N, CA, C, O and the ligand as a Tripos MOL2 file, in Angstrom:
@<TRIPOS>MOLECULE
protein
  233   231    59     0     0
PROTEIN
NO_CHARGES

@<TRIPOS>ATOM
      1 N        -283.3000   63.9650  -44.5130 N.3       1 MET1
      2 CA       -282.9760   62.7210  -44.5300 C.3       1 MET1
      3 C        -281.6750   62.5020  -45.3440 C.2       1 MET1
      4 O        -281.4250   63.1210  -46.3780 O.2       1 MET1
      5 N        -280.8700   61.5680  -44.7890 N.am      2 ASP2
      6 CA       -279.6570   61.1450  -45.6160 C.3       2 ASP2
      7 C        -279.8400   60.4150  -46.8480 C.2       2 ASP2
      8 O        -280.7720   59.6210  -46.9770 O.2       2 ASP2
      9 N        -279.0550   60.6270  -47.6990 N.am      3 ASP3
     10 CA       -279.1590   59.7530  -49.1010 C.3       3 ASP3
     11 C        -278.2740   58.7520  -48.9570 C.2       3 ASP3
     12 O        -277.1900   58.8740  -48.3870 O.2       3 ASP3
     13 N        -278.7570   57.5990  -49.5300 N.am      4 GLU4
     14 CA       -278.0130   56.4060  -49.6230 C.3       4 GLU4
     15 C        -277.6530   55.9750  -51.0650 C.2       4 GLU4
     16 O        -278.5110   55.8310  -51.9370 O.2       4 GLU4
     17 N        -276.3330   55.7800  -51.2600 N.am      5 VAL5
     18 CA       -275.9740   55.5320  -52.6950 C.3       5 VAL5
     19 C        -275.1300   54.3150  -52.5970 C.2       5 VAL5
     20 O        -274.2960   54.1200  -51.7140 O.2       5 VAL5
     21 N        -275.4350   53.4510  -53.6480 N.am      6 GLN6
     22 CA       -274.5690   52.2570  -54.0290 C.3       6 GLN6
     23 C        -273.2820   52.5800  -54.5100 C.2       6 GLN6
     24 O        -273.2300   53.1690  -55.5890 O.2       6 GLN6
     25 N        -272.1140   52.2800  -53.8530 N.am      7 VAL7
     26 CA       -270.8170   52.6660  -54.6190 C.3       7 VAL7
     27 C        -270.0320   51.2550  -54.5410 C.2       7 VAL7
     28 O        -270.2930   50.4060  -53.6890 O.2       7 VAL7
     29 N        -269.0670   51.1140  -55.5080 N.am      8 GLN8
     30 CA       -268.2500   50.0370  -55.5300 C.3       8 GLN8
     31 C        -266.8250   50.3030  -55.1880 C.2       8 GLN8
     32 O        -266.1570   51.1670  -55.7570 O.2       8 GLN8
     33 N        -266.3490   49.4690  -54.1650 N.am      9 CYS9
     34 CA       -264.8930   49.8000  -53.7490 C.3       9 CYS9
     35 C        -263.8790   49.5450  -54.8230 C.2       9 CYS9
     36 O        -263.8710   48.4690  -55.4200 O.2       9 CYS9
     37 N        -262.9550   50.5760  -55.1070 N.am     10 PRO10
     38 CA       -262.1460   50.5060  -56.2350 C.3      10 PRO10
     39 C        -260.9830   49.4830  -55.7460 C.2      10 PRO10
     40 O        -260.0970   49.2200  -56.5590 O.2      10 PRO10
     41 N        -260.9490   48.9560  -54.5890 N.am     11 TYR11
     42 CA       -259.9130   48.0650  -54.2510 C.3      11 TYR11
     43 C        -260.4330   46.6210  -54.2410 C.2      11 TYR11
     44 O        -259.8610   45.7970  -54.9540 O.2      11 TYR11
     45 N        -261.4630   46.2610  -53.4940 N.am     12 CYS12
     46 CA       -261.8830   45.0150  -53.2890 C.3      12 CYS12
     47 C        -263.1950   44.6880  -54.1920 C.2      12 CYS12
     48 O        -263.6350   43.5440  -54.3000 O.2      12 CYS12
     49 N        -263.7600   45.8000  -54.8180 N.am     13 PHE13
     50 CA       -264.9680   45.6240  -55.7340 C.3      13 PHE13
     51 C        -266.1470   45.2410  -55.1590 C.2      13 PHE13
     52 O        -267.0210   44.7500  -55.8730 O.2      13 PHE13
     53 N        -266.3380   45.4070  -53.8090 N.am     14 GLN14
     54 CA       -267.6540   45.0370  -53.1680 C.3      14 GLN14
     55 C        -268.4410   46.2560  -53.2500 C.2      14 GLN14
     56 O        -267.9940   47.3870  -53.0610 O.2      14 GLN14
     57 N        -269.7650   45.9250  -53.5730 N.am     15 TRP15
     58 CA       -270.7010   46.9630  -53.5850 C.3      15 TRP15
     59 C        -271.1350   47.2820  -52.0560 C.2      15 TRP15
     60 O        -271.3800   46.4080  -51.2240 O.2      15 TRP15
     61 N        -271.1820   48.5290  -51.8490 N.am     16 GLN16
     62 CA       -271.6330   48.9870  -50.4770 C.3      16 GLN16
     63 C        -272.6160   50.2250  -50.4590 C.2      16 GLN16
     64 O        -272.6700   51.0250  -51.3930 O.2      16 GLN16
     65 N        -273.3200   50.3060  -49.4190 N.am     17 LEU17
     66 CA       -274.1950   51.4370  -49.2950 C.3      17 LEU17
     67 C        -273.4890   52.6550  -48.5160 C.2      17 LEU17
     68 O        -273.0840   52.5660  -47.3570 O.2      17 LEU17
     69 N        -273.4100   53.6850  -49.2340 N.am     18 LEU18
     70 CA       -272.6840   54.8280  -48.6090 C.3      18 LEU18
     71 C        -273.8230   55.9100  -48.2690 C.2      18 LEU18
     72 O        -274.6630   56.3100  -49.0750 O.2      18 LEU18
     73 N        -273.7090   56.2750  -47.0460 N.am     19 VAL19
     74 CA       -274.6880   57.3810  -46.5840 C.3      19 VAL19
     75 C        -274.0520   58.6960  -46.7480 C.2      19 VAL19
     76 O        -272.9620   58.9200  -46.2220 O.2      19 VAL19
     77 N        -274.7340   59.6680  -47.5180 N.am     20 VAL20
     78 CA       -274.3410   61.0080  -47.7660 C.3      20 VAL20
     79 C        -275.2740   61.8720  -47.0220 C.2      20 VAL20
     80 O        -276.4730   61.8240  -47.2920 O.2      20 VAL20
     81 N        -274.8100   62.6860  -46.0770 N.am     21 ASP21
     82 CA       -275.7220   63.6820  -45.4730 C.3      21 ASP21
     83 C        -275.9800   64.7370  -46.3660 C.2      21 ASP21
     84 O        -275.1680   64.8970  -47.2770 O.2      21 ASP21
     85 N        -277.0990   65.6030  -46.2740 N.am     22 PRO22
     86 CA       -277.4860   66.4820  -47.3450 C.3      22 PRO22
     87 C        -276.6080   67.7410  -47.4190 C.2      22 PRO22
     88 O        -276.7280   68.5040  -48.3770 O.2      22 PRO22
     89 N        -275.8030   67.9570  -46.5190 N.am     23 GLN23
     90 CA       -274.8820   69.0170  -46.6070 C.3      23 GLN23
     91 C        -273.5870   68.7320  -47.3360 C.2      23 GLN23
     92 O        -272.8390   69.6340  -47.7140 O.2      23 GLN23
     93 N        -273.3310   67.3450  -47.5330 N.am     24 THR24
     94 CA       -272.0820   66.9080  -48.0340 C.3      24 THR24
     95 C        -271.9520   67.2110  -49.5300 C.2      24 THR24
     96 O        -272.7670   66.7750  -50.3440 O.2      24 THR24
     97 N        -270.9410   67.9440  -49.8560 N.am     25 ARG25
     98 CA       -270.5540   68.1800  -51.2620 C.3      25 ARG25
     99 C        -268.9930   68.0830  -51.3850 C.2      25 ARG25
    100 O        -268.3040   68.2310  -50.3750 O.2      25 ARG25
    101 N        -268.4790   67.8610  -52.4910 N.am     26 GLY26
    102 CA       -267.1290   67.9130  -52.7200 C.3      26 GLY26
    103 C        -266.3620   66.6170  -52.4520 C.2      26 GLY26
    104 O        -266.8530   65.5700  -52.8740 O.2      26 GLY26
    105 N        -265.3060   66.5950  -51.8470 N.am     27 VAL27
    106 CA       -264.3710   65.5130  -51.5750 C.3      27 VAL27
    107 C        -264.4310   65.0550  -50.1880 C.2      27 VAL27
    108 O        -264.3850   65.8820  -49.2770 O.2      27 VAL27
    109 N        -264.5400   63.6680  -49.9310 N.am     28 MET28
    110 CA       -264.2910   63.2980  -48.6110 C.3      28 MET28
    111 C        -263.5500   61.9370  -48.6570 C.2      28 MET28
    112 O        -263.5700   61.2190  -49.6560 O.2      28 MET28
    113 N        -262.8920   61.6260  -47.5060 N.am     29 ILE29
    114 CA       -262.0760   60.4750  -47.3890 C.3      29 ILE29
    115 C        -262.9350   59.5050  -46.5370 C.2      29 ILE29
    116 O        -263.4430   59.9170  -45.4940 O.2      29 ILE29
    117 N        -263.1130   58.1990  -46.9610 N.am     30 GLN30
    118 CA       -263.9930   57.2990  -46.2890 C.3      30 GLN30
    119 C        -263.2810   55.8230  -46.3820 C.2      30 GLN30
    120 O        -262.8200   55.4320  -47.4550 O.2      30 GLN30
    121 N        -263.2250   55.0760  -45.2600 N.am     31 ASP31
    122 CA       -262.5640   53.8130  -45.4380 C.3      31 ASP31
    123 C        -263.5890   52.6680  -46.0030 C.2      31 ASP31
    124 O        -264.7740   52.6990  -45.6710 O.2      31 ASP31
    125 N        -263.1620   51.8310  -46.7220 N.am     32 CYS32
    126 CA       -263.9900   50.7360  -47.1000 C.3      32 CYS32
    127 C        -264.4390   49.9000  -45.8800 C.2      32 CYS32
    128 O        -263.5690   49.6260  -45.0530 O.2      32 CYS32
    129 N        -265.6500   49.4830  -45.6860 N.am     33 ASP33
    130 CA       -266.0390   48.6660  -44.7190 C.3      33 ASP33
    131 C        -265.6540   47.2220  -44.7750 C.2      33 ASP33
    132 O        -265.7000   46.5030  -43.7760 O.2      33 ASP33
    133 N        -265.2520   46.7820  -46.0210 N.am     34 VAL34
    134 CA       -264.9830   45.4960  -46.1770 C.3      34 VAL34
    135 C        -263.2910   45.3230  -46.0240 C.2      34 VAL34
    136 O        -262.8450   44.5220  -45.2030 O.2      34 VAL34
    137 N        -262.4620   46.0740  -46.8160 N.am     35 CYS35
    138 CA       -261.1260   45.9410  -46.7860 C.3      35 CYS35
    139 C        -260.3000   47.0870  -46.0910 C.2      35 CYS35
    140 O        -259.0780   47.0360  -45.9570 O.2      35 CYS35
    141 N        -261.1160   48.1570  -45.6500 N.am     36 CYS36
    142 CA       -260.5570   49.1790  -44.8200 C.3      36 CYS36
    143 C        -259.4980   50.0970  -45.5450 C.2      36 CYS36
    144 O        -258.7020   50.8340  -44.9620 O.2      36 CYS36
    145 N        -259.6040   49.9510  -46.7730 N.am     37 ARG37
    146 CA       -258.5680   50.9170  -47.5630 C.3      37 ARG37
    147 C        -259.2640   52.2340  -47.8230 C.2      37 ARG37
    148 O        -260.4910   52.2700  -47.9160 O.2      37 ARG37
    149 N        -258.5510   53.2690  -47.9380 N.am     38 PRO38
    150 CA       -259.2520   54.5950  -47.9620 C.3      38 PRO38
    151 C        -259.7880   54.9230  -49.4400 C.2      38 PRO38
    152 O        -259.1060   54.6300  -50.4220 O.2      38 PRO38
    153 N        -260.8490   55.4500  -49.5340 N.am     39 TRP39
    154 CA       -261.6210   55.9330  -50.7090 C.3      39 TRP39
    155 C        -261.4350   57.4380  -50.6980 C.2      39 TRP39
    156 O        -261.4170   58.0930  -49.6560 O.2      39 TRP39
    157 N        -261.3030   57.9250  -51.8500 N.am     40 ARG40
    158 CA       -261.4900   59.4470  -52.1230 C.3      40 ARG40
    159 C        -262.9140   59.5130  -52.7250 C.2      40 ARG40
    160 O        -263.1130   58.9950  -53.8240 O.2      40 ARG40
    161 N        -263.8420   60.0840  -52.0990 N.am     41 VAL41
    162 CA       -265.3580   60.1120  -52.4800 C.3      41 VAL41
    163 C        -265.6570   61.4270  -52.9850 C.2      41 VAL41
    164 O        -265.4460   62.4070  -52.2710 O.2      41 VAL41
    165 N        -266.1430   61.5500  -54.1830 N.am     42 TYR42
    166 CA       -266.5250   62.8500  -54.9290 C.3      42 TYR42
    167 C        -268.0110   62.7540  -54.8300 C.2      42 TYR42
    168 O        -268.6470   61.7890  -55.2550 O.2      42 TYR42
    169 N        -268.5550   63.8380  -54.2270 N.am     43 VAL43
    170 CA       -270.0230   64.0560  -54.1420 C.3      43 VAL43
    171 C        -270.5310   65.2850  -54.8060 C.2      43 VAL43
    172 O        -270.3080   66.3910  -54.3140 O.2      43 VAL43
    173 N        -271.1960   65.1340  -55.8900 N.am     44 GLU44
    174 CA       -271.8540   66.2870  -56.5780 C.3      44 GLU44
    175 C        -273.4430   66.1460  -56.4540 C.2      44 GLU44
    176 O        -274.0250   65.0860  -56.2240 O.2      44 GLU44
    177 N        -274.0360   67.3670  -56.6390 N.am     45 ARG45
    178 CA       -275.4820   67.2710  -56.5520 C.3      45 ARG45
    179 C        -276.0700   67.7420  -57.9960 C.2      45 ARG45
    180 O        -275.5780   68.6730  -58.6340 O.2      45 ARG45
    181 N        -277.0870   67.0430  -58.3840 N.am     46 ASP46
    182 CA       -277.7310   67.6740  -59.6230 C.3      46 ASP46
    183 C        -278.8020   68.5840  -59.2230 C.2      46 ASP46
    184 O        -279.0370   68.7780  -58.0300 O.2      46 ASP46
    185 N        -279.5240   69.2080  -60.2450 N.am     47 ALA47
    186 CA       -280.3750   70.2940  -60.0690 C.3      47 ALA47
    187 C        -281.5350   69.9640  -58.9830 C.2      47 ALA47
    188 O        -282.0440   70.8270  -58.2680 O.2      47 ALA47
    189 N        -281.8810   68.5820  -58.9630 N.am     48 ASP48
    190 CA       -282.9400   68.1840  -58.0760 C.3      48 ASP48
    191 C        -282.3170   67.9210  -56.5780 C.2      48 ASP48
    192 O        -283.0670   67.5360  -55.6820 O.2      48 ASP48
    193 N        -281.0330   68.1250  -56.3580 N.am     49 GLY49
    194 CA       -280.3810   67.7160  -55.1630 C.3      49 GLY49
    195 C        -279.9210   66.3610  -54.8900 C.2      49 GLY49
    196 O        -279.3220   65.9900  -53.8810 O.2      49 GLY49
    197 N        -280.2500   65.6910  -55.8550 N.am     50 ARG50
    198 CA       -279.8710   64.1540  -55.8150 C.3      50 ARG50
    199 C        -278.2080   64.0470  -55.9510 C.2      50 ARG50
    200 O        -277.5260   64.7420  -56.7030 O.2      50 ARG50
    201 N        -277.7480   63.0760  -55.1020 N.am     51 PRO51
    202 CA       -276.3220   63.1080  -55.1190 C.3      51 PRO51
    203 C        -275.7940   62.1350  -56.4390 C.2      51 PRO51
    204 O        -276.3500   61.1360  -56.8960 O.2      51 PRO51
    205 N        -274.6510   62.7240  -56.8360 N.am     52 ARG52
    206 CA       -273.8530   61.7250  -57.8290 C.3      52 ARG52
    207 C        -272.5500   61.6420  -57.2420 C.2      52 ARG52
    208 O        -271.8100   62.6050  -57.0420 O.2      52 ARG52
    209 N        -272.2840   60.3440  -56.9540 N.am     53 VAL53
    210 CA       -271.0740   59.9240  -56.2120 C.3      53 VAL53
    211 C        -270.1180   59.1470  -57.0760 C.2      53 VAL53
    212 O        -270.5610   58.2260  -57.7630 O.2      53 VAL53
    213 N        -268.8650   59.4450  -57.0920 N.am     54 SER54
    214 CA       -267.8990   58.5690  -57.5740 C.3      54 SER54
    215 C        -266.8570   58.3430  -56.5360 C.2      54 SER54
    216 O        -266.6410   59.1890  -55.6680 O.2      54 SER54
    217 N        -266.2140   57.2310  -56.6070 N.am     55 VAL55
    218 CA       -265.1160   56.6780  -55.7780 C.3      55 VAL55
    219 C        -263.8830   56.4480  -56.4910 C.2      55 VAL55
    220 O        -263.9070   55.8610  -57.5730 O.2      55 VAL55
    221 N        -262.7580   56.8770  -55.9550 N.am     56 GLU56
    222 CA       -261.5050   56.4710  -56.4640 C.3      56 GLU56
    223 C        -260.5460   56.0290  -55.3910 C.2      56 GLU56
    224 O        -260.8530   56.2630  -54.2220 O.2      56 GLU56
    225 N        -259.4600   55.4380  -55.6560 N.am     57 ARG57
    226 CA       -258.3590   55.0980  -54.7260 C.3      57 ARG57
    227 C        -257.8110   56.3900  -54.1600 C.2      57 ARG57
    228 O        -257.6160   57.3640  -54.8870 O.2      57 ARG57
    229 N        -257.5670   56.3970  -52.8820 N.am     58 SER58
    230 CA       -257.0190   57.6520  -52.3840 C.3      58 SER58
    231 C        -255.5280   57.4280  -52.0920 C.2      58 SER58
    232 O        -254.8380   58.3500  -51.6580 O.2      58 SER58
    233 ZN       -262.9040   47.5160  -50.1150 Zn       59 ZN59
@<TRIPOS>BOND
     1     1     2 1
     2     2     3 1
     3     3     4 2
     4     3     5 am
     5     5     6 1
     6     6     7 1
     7     7     8 2
     8     7     9 am
     9     9    10 1
    10    10    11 1
    11    11    12 2
    12    11    13 am
    13    13    14 1
    14    14    15 1
    15    15    16 2
    16    15    17 am
    17    17    18 1
    18    18    19 1
    19    19    20 2
    20    19    21 am
    21    21    22 1
    22    22    23 1
    23    23    24 2
    24    23    25 am
    25    25    26 1
    26    26    27 1
    27    27    28 2
    28    27    29 am
    29    29    30 1
    30    30    31 1
    31    31    32 2
    32    31    33 am
    33    33    34 1
    34    34    35 1
    35    35    36 2
    36    35    37 am
    37    37    38 1
    38    38    39 1
    39    39    40 2
    40    39    41 am
    41    41    42 1
    42    42    43 1
    43    43    44 2
    44    43    45 am
    45    45    46 1
    46    46    47 1
    47    47    48 2
    48    47    49 am
    49    49    50 1
    50    50    51 1
    51    51    52 2
    52    51    53 am
    53    53    54 1
    54    54    55 1
    55    55    56 2
    56    55    57 am
    57    57    58 1
    58    58    59 1
    59    59    60 2
    60    59    61 am
    61    61    62 1
    62    62    63 1
    63    63    64 2
    64    63    65 am
    65    65    66 1
    66    66    67 1
    67    67    68 2
    68    67    69 am
    69    69    70 1
    70    70    71 1
    71    71    72 2
    72    71    73 am
    73    73    74 1
    74    74    75 1
    75    75    76 2
    76    75    77 am
    77    77    78 1
    78    78    79 1
    79    79    80 2
    80    79    81 am
    81    81    82 1
    82    82    83 1
    83    83    84 2
    84    83    85 am
    85    85    86 1
    86    86    87 1
    87    87    88 2
    88    87    89 am
    89    89    90 1
    90    90    91 1
    91    91    92 2
    92    91    93 am
    93    93    94 1
    94    94    95 1
    95    95    96 2
    96    95    97 am
    97    97    98 1
    98    98    99 1
    99    99   100 2
   100    99   101 am
   101   101   102 1
   102   102   103 1
   103   103   104 2
   104   103   105 am
   105   105   106 1
   106   106   107 1
   107   107   108 2
   108   107   109 am
   109   109   110 1
   110   110   111 1
   111   111   112 2
   112   111   113 am
   113   113   114 1
   114   114   115 1
   115   115   116 2
   116   115   117 am
   117   117   118 1
   118   118   119 1
   119   119   120 2
   120   119   121 am
   121   121   122 1
   122   122   123 1
   123   123   124 2
   124   123   125 am
   125   125   126 1
   126   126   127 1
   127   127   128 2
   128   127   129 am
   129   129   130 1
   130   130   131 1
   131   131   132 2
   132   131   133 am
   133   133   134 1
   134   134   135 1
   135   135   136 2
   136   135   137 am
   137   137   138 1
   138   138   139 1
   139   139   140 2
   140   139   141 am
   141   141   142 1
   142   142   143 1
   143   143   144 2
   144   143   145 am
   145   145   146 1
   146   146   147 1
   147   147   148 2
   148   147   149 am
   149   149   150 1
   150   150   151 1
   151   151   152 2
   152   151   153 am
   153   153   154 1
   154   154   155 1
   155   155   156 2
   156   155   157 am
   157   157   158 1
   158   158   159 1
   159   159   160 2
   160   159   161 am
   161   161   162 1
   162   162   163 1
   163   163   164 2
   164   163   165 am
   165   165   166 1
   166   166   167 1
   167   167   168 2
   168   167   169 am
   169   169   170 1
   170   170   171 1
   171   171   172 2
   172   171   173 am
   173   173   174 1
   174   174   175 1
   175   175   176 2
   176   175   177 am
   177   177   178 1
   178   178   179 1
   179   179   180 2
   180   179   181 am
   181   181   182 1
   182   182   183 1
   183   183   184 2
   184   183   185 am
   185   185   186 1
   186   186   187 1
   187   187   188 2
   188   187   189 am
   189   189   190 1
   190   190   191 1
   191   191   192 2
   192   191   193 am
   193   193   194 1
   194   194   195 1
   195   195   196 2
   196   195   197 am
   197   197   198 1
   198   198   199 1
   199   199   200 2
   200   199   201 am
   201   201   202 1
   202   202   203 1
   203   203   204 2
   204   203   205 am
   205   205   206 1
   206   206   207 1
   207   207   208 2
   208   207   209 am
   209   209   210 1
   210   210   211 1
   211   211   212 2
   212   211   213 am
   213   213   214 1
   214   214   215 1
   215   215   216 2
   216   215   217 am
   217   217   218 1
   218   218   219 1
   219   219   220 2
   220   219   221 am
   221   221   222 1
   222   222   223 1
   223   223   224 2
   224   223   225 am
   225   225   226 1
   226   226   227 1
   227   227   228 2
   228   227   229 am
   229   229   230 1
   230   230   231 1
   231   231   232 2
@<TRIPOS>SUBSTRUCTURE
     1 MET1         2 RESIDUE 1 A MET
     2 ASP2         6 RESIDUE 1 A ASP
     3 ASP3        10 RESIDUE 1 A ASP
     4 GLU4        14 RESIDUE 1 A GLU
     5 VAL5        18 RESIDUE 1 A VAL
     6 GLN6        22 RESIDUE 1 A GLN
     7 VAL7        26 RESIDUE 1 A VAL
     8 GLN8        30 RESIDUE 1 A GLN
     9 CYS9        34 RESIDUE 1 A CYS
    10 PRO10       38 RESIDUE 1 A PRO
    11 TYR11       42 RESIDUE 1 A TYR
    12 CYS12       46 RESIDUE 1 A CYS
    13 PHE13       50 RESIDUE 1 A PHE
    14 GLN14       54 RESIDUE 1 A GLN
    15 TRP15       58 RESIDUE 1 A TRP
    16 GLN16       62 RESIDUE 1 A GLN
    17 LEU17       66 RESIDUE 1 A LEU
    18 LEU18       70 RESIDUE 1 A LEU
    19 VAL19       74 RESIDUE 1 A VAL
    20 VAL20       78 RESIDUE 1 A VAL
    21 ASP21       82 RESIDUE 1 A ASP
    22 PRO22       86 RESIDUE 1 A PRO
    23 GLN23       90 RESIDUE 1 A GLN
    24 THR24       94 RESIDUE 1 A THR
    25 ARG25       98 RESIDUE 1 A ARG
    26 GLY26      102 RESIDUE 1 A GLY
    27 VAL27      106 RESIDUE 1 A VAL
    28 MET28      110 RESIDUE 1 A MET
    29 ILE29      114 RESIDUE 1 A ILE
    30 GLN30      118 RESIDUE 1 A GLN
    31 ASP31      122 RESIDUE 1 A ASP
    32 CYS32      126 RESIDUE 1 A CYS
    33 ASP33      130 RESIDUE 1 A ASP
    34 VAL34      134 RESIDUE 1 A VAL
    35 CYS35      138 RESIDUE 1 A CYS
    36 CYS36      142 RESIDUE 1 A CYS
    37 ARG37      146 RESIDUE 1 A ARG
    38 PRO38      150 RESIDUE 1 A PRO
    39 TRP39      154 RESIDUE 1 A TRP
    40 ARG40      158 RESIDUE 1 A ARG
    41 VAL41      162 RESIDUE 1 A VAL
    42 TYR42      166 RESIDUE 1 A TYR
    43 VAL43      170 RESIDUE 1 A VAL
    44 GLU44      174 RESIDUE 1 A GLU
    45 ARG45      178 RESIDUE 1 A ARG
    46 ASP46      182 RESIDUE 1 A ASP
    47 ALA47      186 RESIDUE 1 A ALA
    48 ASP48      190 RESIDUE 1 A ASP
    49 GLY49      194 RESIDUE 1 A GLY
    50 ARG50      198 RESIDUE 1 A ARG
    51 PRO51      202 RESIDUE 1 A PRO
    52 ARG52      206 RESIDUE 1 A ARG
    53 VAL53      210 RESIDUE 1 A VAL
    54 SER54      214 RESIDUE 1 A SER
    55 VAL55      218 RESIDUE 1 A VAL
    56 GLU56      222 RESIDUE 1 A GLU
    57 ARG57      226 RESIDUE 1 A ARG
    58 SER58      230 RESIDUE 1 A SER
    59 ZN59       233 GROUP 0 **** ****
């Protein structure tokens, strides 16, 4: 099952739900659903496999 993580857009500051599939790790590029500007999304996993996600301006 995919993980859903609340993230805040670094441009428009809207909170959105980001779906992260279980294989995803590292860096991915994703456009904001609200303002369409590109995010650089960092996905890490803790020891339980839970995602830790941070978002920066790309
Ligand atoms: Zn945005």
